[in-house]
C-alpha positions as a Markdown table, in Angstrom:
| # | Residue | x | y | z |
|---|---|---|---|---|
| 1 | Met | 45.7 | 143.9 | 86.7 |
| 2 | Gly | 47.8 | 147.1 | 87.0 |
| 3 | Lys | 51.2 | 145.3 | 86.6 |
| 4 | Ala | 50.1 | 144.1 | 83.1 |
| 5 | Phe | 50.6 | 147.7 | 82.0 |
| 6 | Val | 54.4 | 148.3 | 82.4 |
| 7 | Ser | 55.1 | 151.4 | 80.4 |
| 8 | Pro | 53.8 | 153.4 | 77.4 |
| 9 | Thr | 56.6 | 151.9 | 75.3 |
| 10 | Asp | 55.5 | 148.4 | 76.1 |
| 11 | Leu | 51.9 | 149.3 | 75.3 |
| 12 | Lys | 52.7 | 150.5 | 71.8 |
| 13 | Glu | 53.5 | 146.9 | 70.6 |
| 14 | Ser | 51.0 | 145.8 | 68.0 |
| 15 | Ala | 48.5 | 143.2 | 69.0 |
| 16 | Pro | 47.1 | 140.4 | 66.8 |
| 17 | Ser | 43.7 | 141.5 | 65.5 |
| 18 | Ala | 40.8 | 139.3 | 66.5 |
| 19 | Thr | 39.3 | 137.4 | 63.6 |
| 20 | Lys | 35.5 | 137.6 | 63.0 |
| 21 | Glu | 35.3 | 133.8 | 63.3 |
| 22 | Ser | 36.6 | 133.8 | 66.9 |
| 23 | Thr | 34.1 | 133.4 | 69.7 |
| 24 | Thr | 36.6 | 134.1 | 72.5 |
| 25 | Lys | 38.6 | 137.1 | 71.2 |
| 26 | Arg | 37.4 | 140.7 | 71.8 |
| 27 | Glu | 38.8 | 144.2 | 71.2 |
| 28 | Ile | 37.3 | 147.3 | 72.7 |
| 29 | Gln | 38.1 | 151.0 | 72.4 |
| 30 | Val | 38.3 | 153.0 | 75.7 |
| 31 | Glu | 38.4 | 156.7 | 76.2 |
| 32 | Val | 39.3 | 158.4 | 79.5 |
| 33 | Pro | 37.7 | 161.9 | 79.9 |
| 34 | Val | 40.0 | 164.9 | 79.9 |
| 35 | Ala | 38.8 | 165.9 | 83.3 |
| 36 | Glu | 39.9 | 162.5 | 84.8 |
| 37 | Val | 43.3 | 162.7 | 83.0 |
| 38 | Asn | 43.9 | 166.2 | 84.4 |
| 39 | Arg | 42.8 | 165.2 | 87.9 |
| 40 | Gln | 45.2 | 162.2 | 87.8 |
| 41 | Thr | 48.0 | 164.4 | 86.4 |
| 42 | Asp | 47.7 | 166.9 | 89.2 |
| 43 | Ser | 47.7 | 164.2 | 91.8 |
| 44 | Leu | 50.9 | 162.7 | 90.4 |
| 45 | Ile | 52.6 | 166.1 | 90.2 |
| 46 | Gln | 51.8 | 166.7 | 93.9 |
| 47 | Lys | 53.2 | 163.3 | 94.7 |
| 48 | Tyr | 56.5 | 164.0 | 92.9 |
| 49 | Gln | 56.7 | 167.5 | 94.5 |
| 50 | Lys | 56.8 | 165.9 | 97.9 |
| 51 | Val | 59.8 | 163.6 | 97.2 |
| 52 | Ala | 61.7 | 165.3 | 94.3 |
| 53 | Arg | 65.2 | 166.5 | 95.0 |
| 54 | Ile | 66.2 | 169.2 | 92.5 |
| 55 | Pro | 69.2 | 171.6 | 93.1 |
| 56 | Gly | 68.0 | 175.2 | 93.9 |
| 57 | Phe | 64.7 | 174.1 | 95.4 |
| 58 | Arg | 63.7 | 173.1 | 98.9 |
| 59 | Arg | 62.1 | 169.7 | 99.1 |
| 60 | Gly | 58.4 | 170.0 | 98.7 |
| 61 | His | 58.6 | 173.5 | 97.1 |
| 62 | Val | 59.5 | 172.5 | 93.5 |
| 63 | Pro | 57.2 | 174.3 | 91.1 |
| 64 | Ala | 54.7 | 172.1 | 89.2 |
| 65 | Ser | 56.0 | 173.3 | 85.8 |
| 66 | Ile | 59.5 | 172.0 | 86.8 |
| 67 | Ile | 58.1 | 168.7 | 88.0 |
| 68 | Arg | 56.1 | 168.3 | 84.8 |
| 69 | Gln | 59.2 | 168.9 | 82.7 |
| 70 | Arg | 61.7 | 166.8 | 84.6 |
| 71 | Phe | 59.5 | 163.8 | 85.2 |
| 72 | Ser | 57.3 | 163.8 | 82.1 |
| 73 | Glu | 58.0 | 160.2 | 81.2 |
| 74 | Glu | 57.6 | 158.9 | 84.8 |
| 75 | Ile | 54.3 | 160.8 | 85.1 |
| 76 | Lys | 53.1 | 159.4 | 81.8 |
| 77 | Thr | 54.0 | 155.8 | 82.9 |
| 78 | Asp | 52.2 | 156.3 | 86.2 |
| 79 | Met | 49.2 | 157.8 | 84.4 |
| 80 | Val | 48.9 | 154.7 | 82.2 |
| 81 | Glu | 49.3 | 152.3 | 85.2 |
| 82 | Ala | 46.7 | 154.2 | 87.2 |
| 83 | Leu | 44.0 | 154.9 | 84.5 |
| 84 | Val | 44.2 | 152.1 | 81.9 |
| 85 | Pro | 43.3 | 149.1 | 84.1 |
| 86 | Arg | 40.5 | 151.0 | 85.9 |
| 87 | Phe | 38.8 | 152.3 | 82.8 |
| 88 | Phe | 39.3 | 149.0 | 81.0 |
| 89 | Arg | 37.5 | 147.2 | 83.7 |
| 90 | Gln | 34.7 | 149.8 | 83.7 |
| 91 | Glu | 34.2 | 149.6 | 80.0 |
| 92 | Ala | 34.3 | 145.7 | 80.0 |
| 93 | Glu | 31.6 | 145.7 | 82.8 |
| 94 | Arg | 29.5 | 148.2 | 80.9 |
| 95 | Leu | 29.6 | 145.9 | 77.9 |
| 96 | Ser | 28.9 | 142.8 | 80.1 |
| 97 | Leu | 32.2 | 141.3 | 79.1 |
| 98 | His | 34.2 | 139.1 | 81.5 |
| 99 | Pro | 37.9 | 138.8 | 80.5 |
| 100 | Val | 39.8 | 135.6 | 81.2 |
| 101 | Ser | 43.1 | 137.0 | 80.0 |
| 102 | Gln | 45.1 | 140.1 | 80.7 |
| 103 | Pro | 44.3 | 142.8 | 78.0 |
| 104 | Arg | 46.8 | 143.7 | 75.4 |
| 105 | Val | 46.8 | 147.4 | 75.0 |
| 106 | Thr | 47.5 | 149.1 | 71.6 |
| 107 | Asp | 47.0 | 152.5 | 69.9 |
| 108 | Leu | 47.7 | 154.4 | 73.1 |
| 109 | His | 46.9 | 158.1 | 72.7 |
| 110 | Leu | 48.1 | 160.3 | 75.5 |
| 111 | His | 48.6 | 164.0 | 74.9 |
| 112 | Asp | 48.1 | 167.2 | 77.0 |
| 113 | Gly | 44.6 | 168.5 | 77.0 |
| 114 | Glu | 43.1 | 165.5 | 75.2 |
| 115 | Pro | 41.3 | 162.3 | 76.4 |
| 116 | Leu | 43.4 | 159.2 | 77.0 |
| 117 | Arg | 42.4 | 156.7 | 74.3 |
| 118 | Phe | 43.5 | 153.1 | 73.8 |
| 119 | Lys | 42.4 | 149.7 | 72.4 |
| 120 | Ala | 42.4 | 146.6 | 74.5 |
| 121 | Ala | 42.4 | 143.0 | 73.1 |
| 122 | Phe | 41.5 | 140.2 | 75.4 |
| 123 | Glu | 39.8 | 136.8 | 75.6 |
| 124 | Val | 36.4 | 135.8 | 77.1 |
| 125 | Leu | 34.9 | 132.4 | 77.8 |
| 126 | Pro | 33.1 | 130.9 | 74.8 |
| 127 | Glu | 29.3 | 130.6 | 74.8 |
| 128 | Ile | 28.7 | 126.9 | 75.2 |
| 129 | Lys | 25.3 | 125.6 | 74.1 |
| 130 | Leu | 25.4 | 122.4 | 76.1 |
| 131 | Glu | 24.2 | 119.3 | 74.3 |
| 132 | Gly | 23.9 | 115.6 | 74.8 |
| 133 | Tyr | 25.0 | 115.2 | 78.4 |
| 134 | Lys | 21.7 | 113.5 | 79.4 |
| 135 | Glu | 22.2 | 110.9 | 76.7 |
| 136 | Leu | 25.7 | 109.8 | 77.9 |
| 137 | Arg | 26.0 | 106.2 | 78.9 |
| 138 | Ala | 28.9 | 104.9 | 81.1 |
| 139 | Asp | 30.6 | 101.5 | 80.8 |
| 140 | Arg | 30.0 | 99.3 | 83.9 |
| 141 | Pro | 32.2 | 96.2 | 83.5 |
| 142 | Glu | 31.7 | 93.3 | 85.9 |
| 143 | Ile | 34.2 | 93.4 | 88.7 |
| 144 | Ala | 35.7 | 90.0 | 89.2 |
| 145 | Val | 38.4 | 88.9 | 91.6 |
| 146 | Ser | 39.5 | 85.2 | 91.1 |
| 147 | Glu | 40.9 | 82.8 | 93.6 |
| 148 | Ala | 44.2 | 83.1 | 91.8 |
| 149 | Asp | 44.2 | 86.9 | 92.3 |
| 150 | Val | 43.6 | 86.5 | 96.0 |
| 151 | Glu | 46.4 | 83.9 | 96.3 |
| 152 | Gln | 48.8 | 86.1 | 94.5 |
| 153 | Ala | 48.0 | 89.0 | 96.8 |
| 154 | Leu | 48.5 | 86.7 | 99.9 |
| 155 | Ser | 51.8 | 85.6 | 98.4 |
| 156 | Asp | 52.9 | 89.2 | 98.0 |
| 157 | Leu | 51.9 | 89.8 | 101.6 |
| 158 | Arg | 54.2 | 87.0 | 102.7 |
| 159 | Glu | 57.0 | 88.4 | 100.6 |
| 160 | Arg | 56.7 | 91.8 | 102.3 |
| 161 | His | 56.9 | 90.1 | 105.7 |
| 162 | Ala | 59.8 | 87.8 | 104.9 |
| 163 | Ser | 62.6 | 87.4 | 107.4 |
| 164 | Phe | 66.3 | 87.1 | 106.4 |
| 165 | Asn | 68.4 | 84.6 | 108.4 |
| 166 | Pro | 72.2 | 84.6 | 108.4 |
| 167 | Ile | 74.1 | 81.8 | 106.7 |
| 168 | Glu | 77.7 | 80.9 | 107.7 |
| 169 | Gly | 80.3 | 78.6 | 106.3 |
| 170 | Arg | 79.7 | 78.9 | 102.5 |
| 171 | Ala | 79.9 | 81.4 | 99.6 |
| 172 | Leu | 77.0 | 83.2 | 97.9 |
| 173 | Ala | 74.8 | 81.1 | 95.6 |
| 174 | Asp | 71.8 | 81.9 | 93.4 |
| 175 | Gly | 68.8 | 82.6 | 95.6 |
| 176 | Asp | 70.9 | 83.9 | 98.5 |
| 177 | Phe | 70.8 | 87.5 | 99.6 |
| 178 | Ala | 74.1 | 89.4 | 100.1 |
| 179 | Gln | 73.9 | 92.1 | 102.7 |
| 180 | Val | 76.4 | 94.7 | 101.4 |
| 181 | Ser | 77.6 | 98.3 | 101.7 |
| 182 | Leu | 78.4 | 100.0 | 98.4 |
| 183 | Asp | 79.9 | 103.1 | 96.9 |
| 184 | Gly | 79.1 | 104.0 | 93.3 |
| 185 | Asn | 80.7 | 106.7 | 91.3 |
| 186 | Pro | 79.5 | 107.8 | 87.8 |
| 187 | Lys | 81.9 | 107.4 | 85.0 |
| 188 | Ala | 82.1 | 110.2 | 82.4 |
| 189 | Glu | 81.6 | 109.2 | 78.8 |
| 190 | Thr | 83.9 | 110.8 | 76.3 |
| 191 | Lys | 84.7 | 110.4 | 72.6 |
| 192 | Ser | 88.2 | 110.2 | 71.2 |
| 193 | Ala | 87.5 | 112.6 | 68.4 |
| 194 | Gln | 86.6 | 115.4 | 70.8 |
| 195 | Thr | 88.9 | 118.2 | 72.0 |
| 196 | Ser | 89.9 | 118.2 | 75.7 |
| 197 | Glu | 87.6 | 121.1 | 76.4 |
| 198 | Gln | 84.7 | 119.3 | 74.8 |
| 199 | Lys | 85.5 | 116.1 | 76.7 |
| 200 | Ser | 85.6 | 118.0 | 80.0 |
| 201 | Gly | 82.3 | 119.8 | 79.4 |
| 202 | Glu | 80.5 | 116.6 | 78.2 |
| 203 | Ala | 82.0 | 114.6 | 81.0 |
| 204 | Lys | 80.6 | 117.0 | 83.6 |
| 205 | Ser | 77.1 | 116.9 | 81.9 |
| 206 | Ala | 77.1 | 113.1 | 81.7 |
| 207 | Gln | 78.1 | 112.6 | 85.3 |
| 208 | Gly | 75.4 | 111.9 | 87.9 |
| 209 | Gln | 75.6 | 112.0 | 91.7 |
| 210 | Pro | 77.8 | 109.4 | 93.6 |
| 211 | Val | 75.9 | 106.7 | 95.4 |
| 212 | His | 76.5 | 105.4 | 98.9 |
| 213 | Met | 74.4 | 102.8 | 100.7 |
| 214 | Asp | 74.8 | 100.7 | 103.8 |
| 215 | Glu | 73.2 | 97.4 | 104.6 |
| 216 | Val | 71.6 | 96.8 | 101.2 |
| 217 | Leu | 70.2 | 93.3 | 100.4 |
| 218 | Val | 71.1 | 92.1 | 96.9 |
| 219 | Glu | 69.4 | 88.9 | 95.7 |
| 220 | Ile | 71.8 | 86.8 | 93.7 |
| 221 | Ala | 70.2 | 86.0 | 90.3 |
| 222 | Gly | 67.1 | 87.8 | 91.4 |
| 223 | Lys | 64.8 | 89.1 | 88.6 |
| 224 | Asn | 65.2 | 92.7 | 89.7 |
| 225 | Thr | 69.0 | 92.5 | 90.3 |
| 226 | Met | 71.3 | 94.0 | 87.7 |
| 227 | Pro | 73.3 | 91.2 | 86.0 |
| 228 | Glu | 76.7 | 92.7 | 86.9 |
| 229 | Phe | 75.9 | 92.4 | 90.6 |
| 230 | Thr | 75.0 | 88.8 | 90.3 |
| 231 | Glu | 78.0 | 88.0 | 88.1 |
| 232 | His | 80.5 | 89.6 | 90.5 |
| 233 | Leu | 79.0 | 88.7 | 93.8 |
| 234 | Arg | 78.2 | 85.0 | 93.0 |
| 235 | Gly | 80.7 | 82.9 | 94.9 |
| 236 | Ala | 81.9 | 85.7 | 97.2 |
| 237 | Ser | 82.1 | 85.2 | 100.9 |
| 238 | Ala | 81.4 | 87.5 | 103.9 |
| 239 | Gly | 84.2 | 90.1 | 104.2 |
| 240 | Asp | 85.0 | 90.0 | 100.4 |
| 241 | Glu | 85.2 | 93.3 | 98.5 |
| 242 | Lys | 84.5 | 93.5 | 94.8 |
| 243 | Thr | 84.9 | 96.4 | 92.3 |
| 244 | Phe | 83.0 | 96.4 | 89.0 |
| 245 | Asp | 81.1 | 98.6 | 86.5 |
| 246 | Val | 77.4 | 98.6 | 85.9 |
| 247 | Asn | 75.8 | 99.9 | 82.7 |
| 248 | Tyr | 72.2 | 101.2 | 83.3 |
| 249 | Pro | 69.8 | 101.3 | 80.3 |
| 250 | Gln | 68.0 | 104.5 | 79.3 |
| 251 | Asp | 64.7 | 103.2 | 80.6 |
| 252 | Thr | 65.9 | 102.6 | 84.2 |
| 253 | Gln | 63.3 | 103.9 | 86.5 |
| 254 | Asp | 65.7 | 105.8 | 88.7 |
| 255 | Lys | 66.5 | 108.9 | 86.5 |
| 256 | Arg | 69.7 | 109.4 | 88.4 |
| 257 | Leu | 71.1 | 106.2 | 87.0 |
| 258 | Ala | 69.4 | 106.0 | 83.6 |
| 259 | Gly | 71.8 | 105.7 | 80.7 |
| 260 | Lys | 74.9 | 106.0 | 82.9 |
| 261 | Thr | 77.8 | 103.8 | 83.8 |
| 262 | Phe | 78.7 | 103.5 | 87.5 |
| 263 | Ser | 81.8 | 102.0 | 89.1 |
| 264 | Tyr | 80.9 | 100.2 | 92.3 |
| 265 | Thr | 83.0 | 99.1 | 95.2 |
| 266 | Val | 80.9 | 96.5 | 97.1 |
| 267 | Lys | 81.8 | 94.9 | 100.4 |
| 268 | Val | 79.9 | 91.7 | 101.4 |
| 269 | Gln | 79.0 | 92.0 | 105.1 |
| 270 | Ser | 77.0 | 88.8 | 105.5 |
| 271 | Ile | 75.0 | 86.1 | 103.6 |
| 272 | Lys | 71.3 | 85.7 | 104.3 |
| 273 | Gln | 68.5 | 83.4 | 103.2 |
| 274 | Lys | 65.0 | 84.5 | 102.9 |
| 275 | Ser | 62.3 | 82.8 | 104.9 |
| 276 | Leu | 58.6 | 83.3 | 104.2 |
| 277 | Pro | 56.0 | 83.2 | 107.0 |
| 278 | Glu | 53.5 | 80.4 | 107.0 |
| 279 | Leu | 50.1 | 81.4 | 105.7 |
| 280 | Asn | 48.1 | 80.5 | 108.8 |
| 281 | Asp | 46.0 | 82.0 | 111.6 |
| 282 | Glu | 49.0 | 83.3 | 113.5 |
| 283 | Phe | 50.3 | 85.2 | 110.4 |
| 284 | Ala | 46.8 | 86.7 | 109.9 |
| 285 | Lys | 46.7 | 87.9 | 113.5 |
| 286 | Gln | 50.0 | 89.7 | 113.1 |
| 287 | Leu | 48.6 | 91.7 | 110.2 |
| 288 | Gly | 45.7 | 93.3 | 112.0 |
| 289 | Glu | 42.3 | 92.6 | 113.4 |
| 290 | Phe | 42.0 | 89.1 | 111.9 |
| 291 | Gln | 41.3 | 86.0 | 113.8 |
| 292 | Thr | 41.8 | 83.5 | 111.1 |
| 293 | Val | 43.5 | 83.2 | 107.7 |
| 294 | Asp | 40.0 | 83.1 | 106.2 |
| 295 | Asp | 39.3 | 86.5 | 107.7 |
| 296 | Leu | 42.4 | 87.8 | 106.0 |
| 297 | Arg | 41.6 | 86.2 | 102.7 |
| 298 | Lys | 38.1 | 87.8 | 102.8 |
| 299 | Ala | 39.5 | 91.2 | 103.6 |
| 300 | Val | 42.1 | 90.9 | 100.8 |
| 301 | Arg | 39.3 | 90.0 | 98.3 |
| 302 | Glu | 37.1 | 92.9 | 99.4 |
| 303 | Gln | 40.0 | 95.3 | 99.1 |
| 304 | Met | 40.9 | 94.1 | 95.6 |
| 305 | Glu | 37.2 | 94.4 | 94.6 |
| 306 | Ser | 37.1 | 97.9 | 95.9 |
| 307 | Glu | 40.3 | 98.9 | 94.1 |
| 308 | Arg | 39.1 | 97.4 | 90.8 |
| 309 | Lys | 35.7 | 99.0 | 91.2 |
| 310 | His | 37.4 | 102.4 | 91.7 |
| 311 | Glu | 39.7 | 101.9 | 88.7 |
| 312 | Ala | 36.7 | 100.9 | 86.5 |
| 313 | Glu | 34.7 | 103.9 | 87.7 |
| 314 | His | 37.6 | 106.2 | 87.0 |
| 315 | Ala | 38.1 | 104.8 | 83.5 |
| 316 | Ala | 34.3 | 105.1 | 82.8 |
| 317 | Lys | 34.3 | 108.7 | 84.0 |
| 318 | Glu | 37.2 | 109.6 | 81.8 |
| 319 | Lys | 35.4 | 108.1 | 78.8 |
| 320 | Leu | 32.2 | 110.0 | 79.7 |
| 321 | Val | 34.2 | 113.3 | 79.7 |
| 322 | Gly | 35.7 | 112.4 | 76.4 |
| 323 | Glu | 32.3 | 111.7 | 74.9 |
| 324 | Leu | 30.9 | 115.0 | 76.4 |
| 325 | Ile | 33.8 | 116.9 | 74.7 |
| 326 | Gln | 33.0 | 115.2 | 71.3 |
| 327 | Arg | 29.4 | 116.2 | 71.5 |
| 328 | Asn | 30.2 | 119.9 | 72.3 |
| 329 | Asp | 32.7 | 121.6 | 70.0 |
| 330 | Phe | 33.8 | 125.1 | 70.9 |
| 331 | Glu | 36.7 | 127.4 | 70.8 |
| 332 | Val | 39.0 | 127.4 | 73.8 |
| 333 | Pro | 40.7 | 130.6 | 74.9 |
| 334 | Asp | 44.5 | 130.4 | 74.3 |
| 335 | Ser | 45.2 | 132.0 | 77.7 |
| 336 | Leu | 43.4 | 129.2 | 79.5 |
| 337 | Ile | 45.3 | 126.6 | 77.5 |
| 338 | Glu | 48.6 | 128.2 | 78.4 |
| 339 | Gln | 47.6 | 128.4 | 82.1 |
| 340 | Gln | 46.8 | 124.6 | 82.0 |
| 341 | Ile | 50.1 | 123.9 | 80.3 |
| 342 | Asp | 51.9 | 125.8 | 83.1 |
| 343 | Ile | 50.1 | 123.7 | 85.7 |
| 344 | Arg | 51.0 | 120.4 | 83.9 |
| 345 | Ile | 54.7 | 121.4 | 83.4 |
| 346 | Glu | 55.0 | 122.5 | 87.1 |
| 347 | Arg | 53.5 | 119.2 | 88.2 |
| 348 | Gly | 55.9 | 117.3 | 86.0 |
| 349 | Leu | 58.9 | 119.2 | 87.2 |
| 350 | Arg | 57.9 | 118.5 | 90.8 |
| 351 | Ala | 57.7 | 114.8 | 90.0 |
| 352 | Leu | 61.2 | 114.8 | 88.4 |
| 353 | Ala | 62.6 | 116.6 | 91.4 |
| 354 | Ala | 61.1 | 114.0 | 93.7 |
| 355 | Gln | 62.9 | 111.4 | 91.6 |
| 356 | Gly | 66.2 | 113.1 | 92.2 |
| 357 | Leu | 66.6 | 115.3 | 89.1 |
| 358 | Thr | 68.8 | 118.3 | 90.1 |
| 359 | Ser | 68.1 | 122.0 | 89.3 |
| 360 | Glu | 71.1 | 121.9 | 86.9 |
| 361 | Gln | 69.7 | 119.0 | 85.0 |
| 362 | Met | 66.2 | 120.7 | 84.9 |
| 363 | Lys | 67.8 | 123.7 | 83.3 |
| 364 | Lys | 68.9 | 121.5 | 80.3 |
| 365 | Leu | 65.3 | 120.4 | 79.6 |
| 366 | Asp | 63.8 | 121.6 | 76.4 |
| 367 | Leu | 60.8 | 123.5 | 77.9 |
| 368 | Ser | 59.5 | 124.5 | 74.5 |
| 369 | Arg | 59.3 | 120.9 | 73.4 |
| 370 | Leu | 57.7 | 119.9 | 76.7 |
| 371 | Arg | 55.1 | 122.6 | 76.4 |
| 372 | Gly | 54.2 | 121.5 | 72.9 |
| 373 | Ala | 53.8 | 117.9 | 74.0 |
| 374 | Gln | 51.4 | 119.0 | 76.8 |
| 375 | Arg | 49.2 | 121.2 | 74.5 |
| 376 | Glu | 46.7 | 118.6 | 73.3 |
| 377 | Gln | 46.0 | 117.3 | 76.8 |
| 378 | Ala | 45.8 | 120.8 | 78.2 |
| 379 | Ile | 43.0 | 121.6 | 75.6 |
| 380 | His | 41.2 | 118.5 | 76.7 |
| 381 | Asp | 41.5 | 119.5 | 80.4 |
| 382 | Val | 40.2 | 123.0 | 79.8 |
| 383 | Lys | 37.3 | 121.8 | 77.7 |
| 384 | Ala | 36.4 | 119.2 | 80.3 |
| 385 | Ala | 36.4 | 121.8 | 83.1 |
| 386 | Leu | 34.3 | 124.3 | 81.1 |
| 387 | Leu | 31.7 | 121.6 | 80.2 |
| 388 | Leu | 31.5 | 120.3 | 83.7 |
| 389 | Glu | 30.9 | 123.9 | 85.0 |
| 390 | Arg | 28.0 | 124.2 | 82.4 |
| 391 | Val | 26.5 | 120.9 | 83.5 |
| 392 | Ala | 26.7 | 122.1 | 87.1 |
| 393 | Glu | 24.9 | 125.3 | 86.2 |
| 394 | Glu | 22.2 | 123.3 | 84.4 |
| 395 | Glu | 21.7 | 120.9 | 87.3 |
| 396 | Asn | 22.3 | 123.5 | 90.1 |
| 397 | Ile | 25.1 | 121.5 | 91.6 |
| 398 | Gln | 26.6 | 123.4 | 94.5 |
| 399 | Val | 29.4 | 123.0 | 97.0 |
| 400 | Gly | 28.2 | 123.2 | 100.6 |
| 401 | Glu | 30.3 | 124.7 | 103.4 |
| 402 | Glu | 30.6 | 121.4 | 105.2 |
| 403 | Glu | 32.0 | 119.8 | 102.0 |
| 404 | Phe | 34.4 | 122.6 | 101.5 |
| 405 | Asp | 35.6 | 122.5 | 105.2 |
| 406 | Arg | 36.2 | 118.7 | 104.9 |
| 407 | Glu | 38.4 | 119.3 | 101.9 |
| 408 | Leu | 40.4 | 122.0 | 103.8 |
| 409 | Glu | 40.8 | 119.6 | 106.7 |
| 410 | Ser | 42.1 | 116.9 | 104.4 |
| 411 | Leu | 44.6 | 119.3 | 102.8 |
| 412 | Ala | 45.6 | 120.4 | 106.3 |
| 413 | Arg | 46.3 | 116.7 | 107.3 |
| 414 | Gln | 48.4 | 116.2 | 104.2 |
| 415 | Ser | 50.5 | 119.3 | 104.7 |
| 416 | Lys | 50.6 | 118.8 | 108.5 |
| 417 | Gln | 49.2 | 122.3 | 109.0 |
| 418 | Thr | 46.0 | 123.6 | 110.7 |
| 419 | Ser | 42.9 | 124.2 | 108.7 |
| 420 | Glu | 43.2 | 127.9 | 109.5 |
| 421 | Ala | 46.7 | 128.1 | 108.1 |
| 422 | Val | 45.7 | 126.3 | 104.9 |
| 423 | Arg | 42.7 | 128.6 | 104.5 |
| 424 | Ala | 44.9 | 131.7 | 105.0 |
| 425 | Arg | 47.5 | 130.5 | 102.5 |
| 426 | Leu | 44.8 | 129.7 | 99.9 |
| 427 | Thr | 43.2 | 133.0 | 100.5 |
| 428 | Arg | 46.5 | 134.8 | 99.8 |
| 429 | Asp | 47.2 | 133.0 | 96.5 |
| 430 | Gly | 43.6 | 132.9 | 95.3 |
| 431 | Gly | 43.3 | 129.1 | 95.7 |
| 432 | Leu | 40.0 | 129.0 | 97.5 |
| 433 | Asp | 38.0 | 129.4 | 94.3 |
| 434 | Arg | 40.1 | 126.7 | 92.6 |
| 435 | Ile | 39.4 | 124.3 | 95.4 |
| 436 | Arg | 35.7 | 125.0 | 95.3 |
| 437 | Thr | 35.6 | 124.6 | 91.5 |
| 438 | Arg | 37.5 | 121.3 | 91.7 |
| 439 | Ile | 35.0 | 119.9 | 94.3 |
| 440 | Arg | 32.1 | 121.1 | 92.2 |
| 441 | Asn | 33.5 | 119.5 | 89.0 |
| 442 | Glu | 34.1 | 116.2 | 90.9 |
| 443 | Lys | 30.5 | 116.3 | 92.1 |
| 444 | Thr | 29.3 | 117.0 | 88.6 |
| 445 | Leu | 31.3 | 114.1 | 87.2 |
| 446 | Glu | 29.8 | 111.8 | 89.8 |
| 447 | Phe | 26.3 | 113.1 | 88.8 |
| 448 | Leu | 27.0 | 112.3 | 85.2 |
| 449 | Tyr | 28.3 | 108.8 | 86.1 |
| 450 | His | 25.2 | 107.9 | 88.1 |
| 451 | Gln | 22.7 | 109.4 | 85.7 |
| 452 | Ser | 24.2 | 107.5 | 82.8 |
| 453 | Ala | 23.2 | 104.1 | 84.2 |
């Protein structure tokens, strides 16, 4: 908490006064006794005496009066950083208050021979009078997997295990696959009305990264093939080279290409035709521990039923949480909302980076607009977490050490680290409590789902 108090100047900024209607905002007045102020002052002067270099005095022998005069501002700052956090915590504990935000300190009074006085404004968790959670009822839709669903899944399996056989002696036709190597370069978009400087700057911002790929299969007239590739490769033969532009729409899934125009040079290496495996016992055996195609069909059905059941349960639990929030209205601390927005923004930026967005492109994002767009969902998330914690308290739902250890082992496998290394890292950054809270909330949500039958 000490780093929240940077300097006396920072602390003099006025803080918004807590309204009487608020259930989460608090402000307290704190007074540090003169004896404690004097003791801290003497300790700081002794510290500065040991390190101060002042002409005319040997190191360690500078008089206290000189130290007090030359380093008055530094001593004042150190005094605030040493005493304010400690006495704020003591007073909050005495009043049985549990801050969930850093205090904002105002009206700082620090003069020789007088107590140190200040006001501290902060937020606490709201008092939640939990209502209606025992009356919640979850949707339990019937899970059905049709024969057509199973056949489509088997068809998708065959597609994933297709072979591609070379064809010689003819040109590419619809339905064929061209094995190609390609180089793509983004084309800058400029406007004739712009100055040369504007054109240069906008061209750089509009450009993406060059694309180079070897041995790519392009289906001629395929539903997922860009029309320009079909148009220019149809009728080509092995060894031919084609150059053409491709205009990608704004909703293109690959953000590196979305809304851009690329100039491609494509060389046809060979022509291939797709061959699907027969749906028979031999194919089933190749996929795993199946003896017959009926065994495979049964396993596919069971997996689809399991996935749909999981999706239905997830949707039902989300609806339960929404209804729980509707039944319990309470004020949410702004600090917790902002923390949740930070988490959502960080998660979103990681996803964009995984899709290929560069750091330069991320710098151009309007973070203020992004934060505003995340606020409503962040409030929902915080309310859900607080309510689930209250339900857990009411029902005495706990996280056992075996459960916690299993979660750490799972995290270790995902990160390819040892459980001990994961535990050490989470201990350093305070993540152990977050993991335990998440497990407890998941157990509580599972309890709500099953008791709502």
